[in-house]
N, C-alpha and C positions, 0 to 999 in steps of 0.2 A: 205652303206654310210661310207666315210672315216672321222674319227674323226679329228677335228681340233686340232692342237697342243696347249698345255698350254704355255702361254707366261710368262715371268718374270713379277711380279706385279710392276707397275710403275704409281702410282697416279699422279706423276708430269706431265704426259702427258695430264692430265685433268685440270691442273691449268690454271688460267687466263693468257693469253699470253701478254707479253710486245710488244710494237710496234717495228718492225724491224727498224734498221737504214736504211734510204733510200739510193738509189744509182740511178744515171742517166746512160743512155746508153753512154753518152759522157765520164763519169767517167770510165766505163768499157773499152771503146775503146781506151782511152788514155794510158791504161796499156797494153792491149794485141792486139790492132789493130782493124781494121774494122770487123764488124760482120753482119751476116745475121740471121734472125729468132728472136724469142722472148727470153726474159730473164725471169728467175723465181727467185724472191727474197724469200729466206728462212725466215720464221718467227722467232721472238724471239731473234735475235742477239742484244746484248746490248753493246758489246765491239768491235765486228768485224761485217762486212757486208759479208754475204755469198749469192752468186747468181749463179744459175745453168745456164750454157751456152749450150743449146742443151741437148742431152742425155748422153754426156760423159765427161763434164768438169764442174768444180766448181771454181769460183774466190772467193778468201778469202781476203778481204781488212781489214787491221789492223788499227782500228780507235783510240784505246786507248793506247796500250802499244807496241811500236816497238820491244822491247826485246822478246815479245811472238812470233813474226815472226821468229826470229833467233832460238829460242828454238824449236818451232814446225818444222822448216826446218831441224834441226839437227836430230830430232827424226824420222821424216817421211822418211828420206833418209838412215836410218839404214837398215841392212839386217836382218829383223826379220824372224824367222823361224816358230814360233807357232802362229802368229797373222798376220793379214792383215792390211795394212794402205794404204791410197791413194798415188799413185805416184806423185811426184812433177814434173810438166811439164814445169813450168817456175817460176821465182821469180824476184821480184823487191824490191824497197826500203820499200814499204808498202803493198806488196801483195804476195800471192802464188797462182799460177794456178794449180789446182789439178785435178787428175783423178776422175771421178764420178763412184764409184765402185758399180756394181750390188750387191744387198744384200736383205736378208729378216730379219725378227725379230729374236731375240735371244729367244730360248725356255727354259722352266723351266725343262729340261730333264737331265738325267744323261750324255748323250753324250755331251750336250752343257756345262754342269757343268764341265765335265773333260777338255774340250777344253779351257774354260776360266781359269781353274786352271793352265794348262800348260802355257798359254799366260801370265798370271800375274806373274808366277814364272820367266819367261824369262825377263819381264820388271824389276822385282826386283833383278835381278841378278847383276846389277851394284850398287856397294856400295860407300859410301862417308865417309870421316872422320867426317864431322859435317853435321847435318841437316841444312837446310837453303834454301834461294831462289837463283836461277841462275841469272847470268848476261846475256850477250848477247850470251854466249855459255853455255855448260853443266858443268860449274864449279860453285861452291857455292860462290857467291860474297857477300851475306848477311847471315852470319852463325847465327844459333840459337843453341848454345851449350847446353842450357837447354830448350829442346823442350817443355816439359810439362809446365814449367813456362811461356814460350812464348804463349802457347795455352790458358792458364789461363788469361794472359794479354789481348790477343785478345778477349776472351769471355767478359771480363769487359768492353771493349770498345763497343762491340756489344750491351750489355745490357744498356749501357748509351744512345745509339742511338735508342733503341727499344721503342715501344709504352709502355706507362704505364700499359696497359692491359696485357703485357707479363712479367712484372717485377716480378710477383709472382713466376716465375720459377727460378729466379736467385739463391736463396739460395739453392734450391734442386739440381741444376746443379753443384754448387761448392762443395756441400757436397758429391755428388756422385763421383766427381773427387778426392776429398780428401780421400774418402774410398778406392780408387783404386790406389792411387798416386804412391806407390812403384812399383806396377806391371806395370803401365804406363811408369814410368821412365825406368824400365828394358826393356820393349818392344821398347822404343825409342832409345836405346843405340846403335843400329846398323842401321844407316840411309841408305836407298836405293833410287833408282830412283823411284819416284811416278808419275803415270799418273796425279793425282790430281783432276780428275772428273770422276772416274771409276764407273759410274752408268748406268743403262739399256739404257737410251736415247743415250748414246755414244757407246754402244755395240751392234753389229749386227752380222749377220751370212752371210759371203761372199759366193759367188757361189761355190768356190773351197773347201768349207768345213772347213774354219778357222774363228775364231772371227775377225770381222772388228772393229777396235778401232779407233774412231774419236776424234777430239778436244783435242789436247795435250797442249793447251795454258797455262794451270795451273800447268804444271809439275814442281816439285821441289824435294828436297831431304828430306826425313823424314822417320818416322816409316811405315813399310809395312802395318800395320793395319789401316792406314788412308785410303788407297785404299780399303781395305777389308771392312771397316765400310760403305763406300758408296755403295758397292755391296750388303751388307746385309741389307741396310736401310729399305727396304720395305718388309722384311721377305720372301725371296725366299723359295720355298718348300724344305723340308729336303733332298729329293733325289738329288736335284741340289747341295745343300750345301755340302753333304757328298762326292759327286763326285768331286766337286771343291777342297775340302780340301785334298782328297787322291791324286789327280793329282798334286796339288800345292806342296805337300810334296814329292811326288815321283820325281818331277823335281828338287829337291835339296833345296827348300825353307823351312822355318821353321815356325811352328805355336806354340806359347806358350800355356801353360795350361790356360784354360779360355778365349781362343782367341776370341770367339764370343762376350762376354761381354766386353772385352777390346776394340775390334774394334768398338762396338756401342758407348763406352765412347769417343773414339777419334772423332767419327762422330758428337758429340754434337756441336763442333765448327762450323761445316757446317750447322747443323740443326738450330742453333741459328741464324746464318747468314741469312738463308733463312726466318726465322721468323721475324728478325729485319727489313728486306726489304719488307715484305709482307703487302698488304693493309689490314687494320682492317676488320675482318669479311670475308675475302676471303677464298676460298678453301685451297689455299696454307698455309695461317695462321693456319687454323684448322688442316690440316694434319701434319704440322711441329709440332704444339703443342702436338698433340696426340702422335707422334712418340718420342718426347723428354720425355713425361711422361712414355711411355713404357720402355725407356731406364733405368729408375730407378729401374725397376723390373728385369733387367738382372742380 
């Protein structure tokens, strides 16, 4: 009997799903022409609509932020060497027509950890003078010269909007960041290109033996440990992490002392965002709370 591979832990796959934004056949056809056959709407899209067209194409309609289209288009049309992205087959004012890439799941193995390390080092190779958000192209139009202060401000806003049931975490979150503040500031001093949502659900294994990286809509310029914190969020096995770290550094990227704990501290902004938007008592809320609490032990 052939043993089944161990996959990266990803409890987010078990969370309650939000309703996907709807799409009609007429909306699809007005963008790419008449079609035969069924359409398959992907679940969970809250900002964009993603619909599979047959076995080889995906239409991505940008409902919320048109700038995200330009950013993704620029990143998907780069000549990446260590990672695979879908080819852009056509583009319009509010859509991209993408190749549907054959793939399997990312495994928690040394081989896949090594490949992900090389891929993320290539993404992080582009540097910026300031952290911040991109405009319609890959230039920082909204700079965040004090990234850690901006992160703290964002967390305050999230806690203001969070359920009263989660406000008990606020003091502990800010104390944890205060304890690591000087190291976080140092880690944020060399902004790089961030994928912005570098987690297992957006990472797969392409048929040609490279990581497939999807959903670049949240890309921005910031500390490399932001992406790494998302990758580490659900505690991948040590063998995967060690292989990732070795390959990442061998490819020319740097990891500071205590990088795992710092990456988890940066990811608090994402975790609190997940918690603030979670339904009370949901699995998403429970998992996010548990992971936030574990961060304080790092």
